[in-house]
C-alpha positions as CSV (number, residue, x, y, z in Angstrom):
1,M,74.5,87.9,-10.4
2,K,76.4,90.9,-11.7
3,D,75.5,92.9,-8.6
4,I,76.8,90.2,-6.3
5,K,80.2,90.2,-8.1
6,Q,80.6,94.0,-7.8
7,Q,79.8,93.8,-4.1
8,L,82.5,91.1,-3.6
9,R,85.1,93.2,-5.4
10,K,84.3,96.2,-3.2
11,S,84.5,94.1,-0.1
12,S,87.9,92.6,-1.1
13,G,89.3,96.1,-1.6
14,T,88.2,97.2,1.8
15,L,89.7,94.1,3.5
16,A,93.0,94.6,1.7
17,K,93.0,98.2,2.9
18,Y,92.6,97.2,6.5
19,F,95.1,94.4,6.2
20,I,97.9,96.5,4.7
21,I,97.8,99.2,7.4
22,P,98.7,96.9,10.3
23,I,101.6,95.5,8.3
24,Q,102.9,99.0,7.7
25,I,102.7,99.8,11.4
26,I,104.6,96.7,12.4
27,I,107.3,97.5,9.8
28,L,107.7,101.0,11.1
29,S,107.8,99.9,14.7
30,V,110.6,97.4,14.0
31,A,112.5,100.1,12.2
32,A,112.2,102.4,15.2
33,L,113.5,99.8,17.5
34,I,116.7,99.1,15.6
35,P,118.8,102.0,17.1
36,F,117.5,101.3,20.6
37,L,118.4,97.6,20.3
38,S,121.8,98.5,18.9
39,Q,122.6,100.9,21.7
40,N,121.7,98.4,24.4
41,A,123.7,95.7,22.5
42,Y,126.7,98.0,22.7
43,A,126.2,98.7,26.4
44,I,126.1,95.0,27.1
45,T,129.2,94.2,25.1
46,T,131.2,97.0,26.8
47,T,133.2,95.2,29.5
48,Q,132.3,95.8,33.1
49,L,135.1,96.4,35.6
50,S,135.3,93.5,38.0
51,P,136.2,93.3,40.8
52,R,135.8,97.0,41.7
53,Q,135.3,99.1,44.8
54,A,135.7,102.7,46.1
55,T,137.3,103.8,49.4
56,V,137.2,107.4,50.8
57,S,139.7,108.9,53.2
58,T,136.8,110.2,55.3
59,S,133.0,109.8,55.3
60,Q,132.4,112.7,57.6
61,P,129.8,115.2,56.2
62,S,131.3,118.4,54.6
63,A,134.9,117.1,55.1
64,T,137.5,117.3,52.4
65,T,138.2,113.8,51.2
66,S,139.8,111.8,48.5
67,I,138.3,108.8,46.8
68,S,140.3,105.8,45.6
69,F,138.9,103.3,43.0
70,I,140.5,99.9,42.7
71,F,139.5,97.6,39.8
72,D,140.7,95.0,37.4
73,L,140.5,95.2,33.6
74,P,139.0,91.8,33.0
75,G,139.6,91.4,29.3
76,G,141.2,92.9,26.2
77,T,144.3,94.7,25.4
78,Q,143.9,98.4,24.6
79,P,145.0,101.8,25.8
80,I,143.2,103.8,28.5
81,Q,143.6,107.5,27.8
82,G,140.4,109.0,29.3
83,I,138.3,108.4,32.3
84,I,135.0,109.9,33.3
85,V,133.7,109.6,36.8
86,E,130.1,110.7,37.2
87,F,128.7,111.0,40.7
88,C,125.0,110.1,41.0
89,D,122.5,109.4,43.7
90,Q,121.7,106.1,41.8
91,A,123.8,103.3,40.5
92,I,122.0,103.1,37.1
93,G,119.5,105.0,35.1
94,A,118.9,108.8,35.1
95,C,121.3,110.6,37.4
96,T,120.5,113.1,40.1
97,S,123.2,114.7,42.3
98,T,121.6,115.6,45.6
99,N,123.8,113.5,47.8
100,T,127.0,113.6,45.8
101,P,130.3,115.3,46.8
102,T,131.3,118.7,45.6
103,L,134.0,118.1,43.0
104,P,137.1,120.2,42.5
105,T,136.6,123.1,40.1
106,T,140.2,123.4,38.8
107,N,143.2,121.2,38.0
108,A,145.2,122.8,40.8
109,V,142.8,121.4,43.4
110,A,142.3,117.9,42.1
111,T,145.2,115.4,42.0
112,P,144.5,112.2,40.1
113,T,147.1,109.5,40.9
114,I,147.5,105.9,39.8
115,N,149.5,103.0,41.3
116,A,152.2,100.8,39.8
117,K,149.8,98.1,38.5
118,W,149.0,100.2,35.5
119,T,150.9,99.0,32.4
120,D,151.2,102.6,31.3
121,S,152.5,104.8,34.0
122,T,151.7,108.1,32.3
123,V,149.9,110.3,34.7
124,F,146.4,111.6,34.1
125,A,145.6,115.3,34.0
126,A,142.4,116.7,35.6
127,Y,139.7,118.8,34.0
128,A,137.2,121.0,35.7
129,R,133.9,119.5,36.8
130,S,131.0,119.5,34.3
131,N,127.4,118.4,34.0
132,G,127.1,114.6,33.9
133,T,126.4,112.5,30.9
134,D,123.3,110.9,32.5
135,G,122.1,114.1,34.3
136,G,123.1,116.1,37.4
137,T,124.8,119.4,37.7
138,N,128.6,119.7,38.1
139,N,128.7,116.1,39.1
140,Q,131.1,114.7,36.4
141,F,134.9,114.7,36.6
142,T,137.1,113.9,33.6
143,I,140.8,113.0,33.5
144,T,142.9,112.3,30.4
145,R,146.4,111.4,29.4
146,T,148.1,111.0,26.0
147,S,149.7,107.5,25.5
148,A,148.8,104.7,23.1
149,T,150.4,102.0,25.3
150,N,148.1,99.1,25.7
151,E,146.8,98.2,29.2
152,T,147.2,94.5,29.5
153,T,144.9,92.6,31.9
154,T,146.1,91.7,35.3
155,G,144.4,88.2,35.2
156,A,144.2,86.7,38.6
157,G,146.3,89.4,40.1
158,C,143.3,91.3,41.3
159,D,141.4,88.7,43.4
160,T,137.7,88.6,44.0
161,T,137.9,87.6,47.6
162,Y,137.0,89.9,50.5
163,P,138.7,92.1,51.2
164,V,140.0,92.8,47.7
165,V,143.8,93.2,47.9
166,A,144.2,96.7,46.7
167,A,147.9,96.3,46.0
168,N,147.1,93.7,43.3
169,C,144.6,95.9,41.4
170,R,144.9,99.0,39.4
171,S,144.0,102.0,41.5
172,L,142.9,105.6,40.7
173,T,142.7,108.2,43.4
174,I,141.1,111.6,43.1
175,S,141.7,114.1,45.8
176,G,140.1,117.5,46.6
177,L,136.5,116.4,46.9
178,T,134.2,117.8,49.6
179,N,131.7,115.4,51.1
180,N,128.0,116.2,51.0
181,S,126.7,118.0,54.1
182,G,124.0,115.4,54.7
183,S,124.6,112.5,57.1
184,N,124.1,108.9,56.2
185,V,123.4,109.5,52.5
186,S,124.6,107.2,49.7
187,Y,126.1,108.1,46.4
188,Y,127.3,106.1,43.4
189,P,130.3,107.0,41.3
190,R,129.9,105.7,37.7
191,L,133.3,105.0,36.0
192,R,133.8,105.0,32.2
193,L,137.2,104.2,30.8
194,Y,138.0,105.2,27.2
195,T,140.6,104.3,24.7
196,V,141.0,107.9,23.5
197,N,141.7,111.2,25.3
198,A,139.1,113.4,23.7
199,A,135.7,113.2,21.9
200,F,134.4,110.5,24.2
201,D,131.6,108.6,22.5
202,D,129.5,105.7,23.7
203,T,127.4,105.2,20.6
204,V,127.7,102.2,18.2
205,G,130.1,102.6,15.4
206,T,132.0,105.5,16.8
207,G,132.1,104.3,20.5
208,N,135.4,104.3,22.3
209,Q,134.3,103.3,25.8
210,A,136.2,100.3,26.8
211,Y,135.1,99.6,30.4
212,Y,132.4,100.8,32.8
213,G,131.2,100.1,36.3
214,S,129.4,101.7,39.2
215,V,130.6,101.7,42.8
216,A,129.0,102.9,46.0
217,Q,129.9,105.2,49.0
218,A,128.1,107.1,51.7
219,T,128.6,109.9,54.2
220,T,128.1,108.9,57.8
221,Q,127.4,111.0,60.9
222,T,130.1,111.2,63.5
223,L,129.7,108.8,66.4
224,T,130.9,110.3,69.6
225,V,131.8,108.1,72.6
226,N,131.9,109.6,76.0
227,A,133.6,108.2,79.0
228,R,134.8,109.3,82.4
229,V,137.8,108.4,84.5
230,Q,137.5,109.4,88.1
231,E,140.4,110.6,90.2
232,H,141.9,107.8,92.2
233,L,144.7,107.4,94.8
234,E,145.7,104.2,96.5
235,F,148.4,104.8,99.1
236,C,149.5,102.4,101.8
237,V,152.3,102.0,104.3
238,G,153.5,98.7,105.9
239,T,156.4,96.4,106.2
240,T,158.1,94.1,103.7
241,G,161.0,91.6,103.7
242,V,162.0,92.9,100.2
243,D,165.2,94.9,100.2
244,D,165.6,95.6,96.4
245,N,163.9,95.8,93.0
246,V,164.0,92.1,92.4
247,G,161.5,90.7,94.9
248,V,157.8,91.5,94.7
249,V,156.7,93.8,97.6
250,A,153.0,93.1,97.1
251,A,150.5,92.8,94.3
252,N,148.8,96.1,95.3
253,C,147.9,98.1,98.4
254,A,145.4,95.5,99.5
255,A,148.3,93.1,100.0
256,V,150.5,95.4,102.1
257,T,150.5,94.5,105.8
258,G,152.5,95.0,108.9
259,T,152.9,98.0,111.2
260,T,156.2,97.6,113.0
261,V,159.9,97.5,111.9
262,D,162.2,96.2,114.6
263,I,166.0,96.9,114.1
264,G,166.9,94.8,117.2
265,T,169.4,95.6,119.9
266,I,171.5,98.8,119.3
267,D,174.9,99.5,120.7
268,N,177.9,101.7,119.9
269,V,179.9,99.0,118.1
270,G,178.0,99.1,114.8
271,V,175.3,100.7,112.7
272,Y,172.2,98.6,112.6
273,K,170.1,98.8,109.5
274,S,166.9,97.2,108.5
275,P,166.1,94.5,107.7
276,V,167.6,93.1,110.9
277,S,167.3,89.3,111.2
278,V,165.1,87.7,113.9
279,A,168.2,86.0,115.3
280,S,169.6,89.4,116.0
281,G,166.4,90.6,117.7
282,G,164.9,92.3,114.6
283,S,161.8,91.7,112.5
284,N,163.7,91.1,109.3
285,T,161.6,93.8,107.6
286,N,161.9,97.2,106.0
287,G,159.2,99.8,105.8
288,V,157.4,100.2,102.5
289,A,155.2,102.9,101.0
290,M,153.3,101.8,97.9
291,I,151.3,104.2,95.7
292,R,149.0,104.1,92.8
293,S,147.6,107.4,91.4
294,N,146.3,108.9,88.1
295,G,147.3,112.4,89.1
296,S,148.4,113.8,85.8
297,N,150.3,116.7,87.4
298,G,152.3,114.5,89.8
299,T,152.1,113.0,93.3
300,V,154.1,114.0,96.4
301,I,154.8,111.7,99.4
302,S,155.6,113.3,102.7
303,F,155.9,112.3,106.4
304,F,156.0,113.7,109.9
305,T,156.5,112.1,113.3
306,Q,154.0,111.6,116.1
307,Q,155.1,113.7,119.1
308,D,155.7,112.2,122.5
309,T,156.5,114.6,125.3
310,S,157.2,117.3,122.7
311,S,159.6,115.1,120.8
312,G,159.5,113.2,117.5
313,L,162.7,111.3,118.1
314,L,163.4,107.6,118.7
315,K,163.0,107.6,122.4
316,V,161.8,105.8,125.6
317,A,158.2,106.6,125.9
318,G,157.5,109.6,128.1
319,A,161.2,110.6,128.4
320,A,162.1,114.2,128.2
321,C,164.8,114.9,125.6
322,I,167.6,117.3,126.9
323,G,168.4,118.6,123.4
324,A,170.4,118.1,120.3
325,G,173.7,116.3,120.8
326,S,172.9,114.9,124.2
327,V,174.0,111.2,124.6
328,V,172.8,110.8,128.2
329,D,169.1,111.3,127.7
330,K,166.7,108.6,126.6
331,C,166.4,110.0,123.1
332,F,168.3,109.2,119.9
333,N,169.7,112.3,118.1
334,D,168.9,113.3,114.5
335,P,171.6,112.1,112.1
336,G,172.4,115.7,111.1
337,A,172.6,118.9,112.9
338,T,169.0,119.7,112.0
339,A,166.0,117.7,110.9
340,N,165.8,116.4,107.3
341,T,169.6,116.4,106.8
342,S,171.1,113.3,105.2
343,T,174.2,112.2,107.2
344,L,176.6,109.3,107.1
345,L,175.9,107.2,110.2
346,V,179.2,106.3,112.1
347,A,179.2,103.6,114.7
348,G,179.3,105.1,118.2
349,T,177.9,108.5,117.1
350,E,174.4,108.3,118.4
351,A,171.8,108.8,115.7
352,F,168.6,107.3,114.2
353,G,167.1,107.9,110.8
354,V,165.6,106.5,107.6
355,E,166.8,106.3,104.0
356,I,164.8,105.4,100.9
357,G,166.6,102.6,99.3
358,T,165.7,101.2,95.9
359,V,162.3,102.1,94.3
360,N,160.6,98.8,93.8
361,T,158.6,98.5,90.5
362,Q,158.0,94.8,90.5
363,S,154.2,95.3,91.0
364,V,153.8,97.7,88.1
365,S,154.1,95.2,85.2
366,G,157.4,93.4,85.8
367,A,160.9,94.7,86.4
368,Y,162.1,97.7,84.5
369,A,164.9,100.2,85.0
370,G,163.9,103.4,86.7
371,S,160.6,104.6,88.0
372,N,158.3,107.6,87.7
373,I,158.7,108.7,91.4
374,T,161.9,110.3,92.5
375,P,163.0,110.3,96.2
376,D,164.1,113.6,97.8
377,A,167.9,113.9,97.8
378,Q,168.0,114.2,101.7
379,Y,166.4,110.8,102.0
380,Y,168.1,109.3,98.9
381,G,171.8,109.8,99.8
382,D,172.8,106.5,98.4
383,A,170.5,106.4,95.4
384,G,169.0,103.0,94.9
385,C,170.9,101.3,97.7
386,T,170.2,98.0,99.2
387,G,171.5,96.2,102.3
388,T,174.7,97.6,103.9
389,A,175.3,99.9,100.9
390,C,172.7,102.3,102.5
391,T,174.8,104.6,104.7
392,K,173.2,108.1,104.7
393,F,170.2,108.7,106.8
394,A,167.9,111.6,107.8
395,W,165.0,112.1,110.2
396,N,162.0,114.5,110.5
397,D,161.4,115.0,114.2
398,T,158.9,117.8,113.7
399,T,155.1,117.9,113.2
400,T,155.5,119.6,109.8
401,A,155.3,117.1,106.9
402,Y,158.5,116.9,104.8
403,N,158.4,115.8,101.2
404,I,160.4,112.6,100.7
405,A,159.4,111.7,97.1
406,S,157.6,113.1,94.1
407,S,156.6,112.3,90.5
408,A,156.2,116.0,89.5
409,A,159.6,116.1,87.7
410,S,158.9,112.9,85.7
411,S,157.7,113.0,82.1
412,V,155.2,110.3,83.2
413,K,153.6,111.6,86.4
414,V,151.0,108.9,87.0
415,L,152.0,106.0,89.3
416,N,151.0,102.4,89.3
417,N,152.0,100.5,92.4
418,E,155.5,101.9,92.8
419,A,156.9,101.2,96.2
420,L,159.5,103.1,98.3
421,I,161.7,100.8,100.4
422,L,162.2,102.5,103.7
423,K,165.4,101.5,105.5
424,F,165.7,102.4,109.2
425,A,169.1,102.5,111.0
426,A,170.5,103.5,114.4
427,T,173.8,103.5,116.3
428,A,174.2,104.2,120.0
429,A,176.8,106.1,122.0
430,A,178.6,104.4,124.8
431,T,176.5,106.5,127.2
432,T,173.1,106.0,125.6
433,P,170.8,104.8,128.4
434,T,169.1,101.4,128.3
435,G,165.5,101.2,127.5
436,Q,162.8,100.3,125.0
437,Y,162.9,102.9,122.3
438,T,160.2,103.7,119.9
439,V,158.8,106.3,117.5
440,A,155.8,106.5,115.2
441,S,155.6,108.4,111.9
442,T,152.7,109.3,109.5
443,Y,153.0,109.3,105.7
444,I,150.9,111.4,103.4
445,A,150.3,111.2,99.6
446,T,149.0,114.3,97.7
447,S,148.1,114.0,94.0
448,T,147.5,116.9,91.7
449,Y,145.0,116.2,88.9
């Protein structure tokens, strides 16, 4: 019996030994967790900025950029005297800085600015970059100011709708950053706002971090769009009943028709100018030359006459012209002493010619003053005239093309359906022979690209 009791006492001691050791381990483990739990508890109770976002001036790799943070202070009333921005490849956890921008190295390069939504308008001063709190090399930027003014919350002023209205939120802009050279890589600025301007501390008891929050940005490769515009020229000559810049000549060259302008029966009593009514034997039309061109260095319009029996005058077909000034042959004289000379037509002084009246721009995009094409002075003697106001005429009776209009002198040299109104006129001498008179002319448009 005595041996049995001794064995029981020995066994009890052994059991107690093994029972006490686990209890000690548990107590030690709980004690070790207390700081960890306390730190996490502080991180949770530190207020997160909301809403918040970051915008860069450019996302192009290697480009100099600025980054603007906008955010609300969602609770509390306390001063903000220090801000740390840590640039990381991740939003949370350990920080690496492979994809992050290169930060300014001196105050002179970096310029932190704030908007008017801050209660305290004291500006922040920049410090040189440093190694980050969570890791990384030269990826942390610190700015501070000295002012104990409390930052009051903006309440509903900084809305949470998309897009966030930046003007209603506090903003902080840091300039002088250089984007990472990699394309399509993301990085995450981590913001920490402190109530003091030095000795920043996030630990329990001595912590002065008031707000925190991560935002996201990325560099993007440049997207290049290529396109080609071919040279084009649309030029047409025809007839029109329009005599000014009020009526629409045609929508475009496809709508320009007609090949003949008839100015009726000519005598020495008057000067007969197109459009001559049908009742007076005319066609009630002017000539028209419409042009559309993207020649960026200008377009020139010229004309010459088809020769008949070595002559480009208004004449009876096949007739031989005696010479300039004759009023007994079957050829109308040039208005001036030589070709391409603008001259006032006087009734009874035999002459035939053309004058460019108004430049019609109704088919461009509606009426507007002026045009991009300018008629030559010899064929624009009564600039912008209509009807009977057109009095000075000229004619090119040679085979050499003569320039009658150009956009080369205009600041805008391209043309979009601008139309020259070509007014023809003639007067006969008392001795001008009877007959059917006709002349044909060819018009050329030359664009320089």
